[in-house]
C-alpha positions in Angstrom: -1.7 -18.2 -23.9 -3.6 -14.9 -24.5 -7.0 -16.6 -24.0 -5.9 -18.1 -20.7 -4.7 -14.6 -19.6 -8.1 -13.1 -20.6 -10.1 -15.8 -18.8 -8.0 -15.5 -15.7 -8.5 -11.7 -15.7 -12.3 -12.2 -16.0 -12.4 -14.7 -13.2 -10.4 -12.3 -10.9 -12.6 -9.4 -11.8 -15.8 -11.4 -11.0 -14.4 -12.5 -7.6 -13.4 -8.9 -6.7 -16.8 -7.6 -7.7 -18.5 -10.4 -5.7 -16.5 -9.5 -2.6 -17.4 -5.8 -3.0 -21.1 -6.6 -3.2 -21.0 -8.8 -0.1 -19.1 -6.1 1.8 -21.6 -3.4 0.8 -24.5 -5.6 1.8 -23.5 -5.9 5.4 -25.1 -3.3 7.7 -22.8 -0.8 9.4 -23.0 -0.7 13.2 -22.4 2.8 14.6 -21.4 3.2 18.2 -21.8 6.6 19.8 -20.0 7.6 23.0 -21.1 10.7 24.8 -18.6 12.6 27.1 -20.9 15.5 27.9 -20.6 15.4 31.7 -17.0 14.1 31.9 -13.9 16.4 32.2 -11.2 15.1 29.8 -7.7 16.4 30.4 -4.4 15.2 29.1 -0.7 16.1 28.7 1.7 15.7 25.9 4.0 12.8 26.8 7.6 12.9 25.5 10.5 10.7 26.2 13.1 11.9 28.6 16.7 12.1 27.4 18.9 13.9 25.0 18.9 13.9 21.2 22.0 12.2 19.7 23.4 13.4 16.4 25.6 11.1 14.4 27.9 12.3 11.6 27.8 10.3 8.4 31.0 8.3 7.7 31.0 8.8 3.9 28.9 8.8 0.8 27.7 5.3 -0.3 26.9 4.3 -3.8 23.3 3.3 -4.6 22.5 -0.4 -4.7 19.9 0.3 -7.4 21.3 -0.3 -10.9 19.5 0.8 -14.1 19.3 -2.2 -16.5 20.9 -1.4 -19.9 18.7 -3.8 -21.8 15.3 -2.7 -20.3 14.0 -0.8 -23.4 14.9 -3.5 -25.9 13.2 -6.1 -23.7 10.0 -3.9 -23.4 9.9 -3.5 -27.2 10.4 -7.2 -27.7 7.5 -8.0 -25.3 5.2 -5.6 -27.2 6.0 -7.3 -30.5 4.6 -10.6 -29.1 1.2 -9.1 -28.5 
């Protein structure tokens, strides 16, 4: 099981490095736009209307629960290594 994990990790690493080398080998095209003679003006556009404030109905309990057996499971998984 451990050998398969190591081999899979090596294969993924090689594929990632190969993808990075291909991406770096491509030439970058730079497009330059000049606005020297043009007058550029703009306004800040905001939506029309009123802000609505809503009061909260009540406190809600969190849906996230901390697992009570998490630490023993972690220790058990380390023992298998």
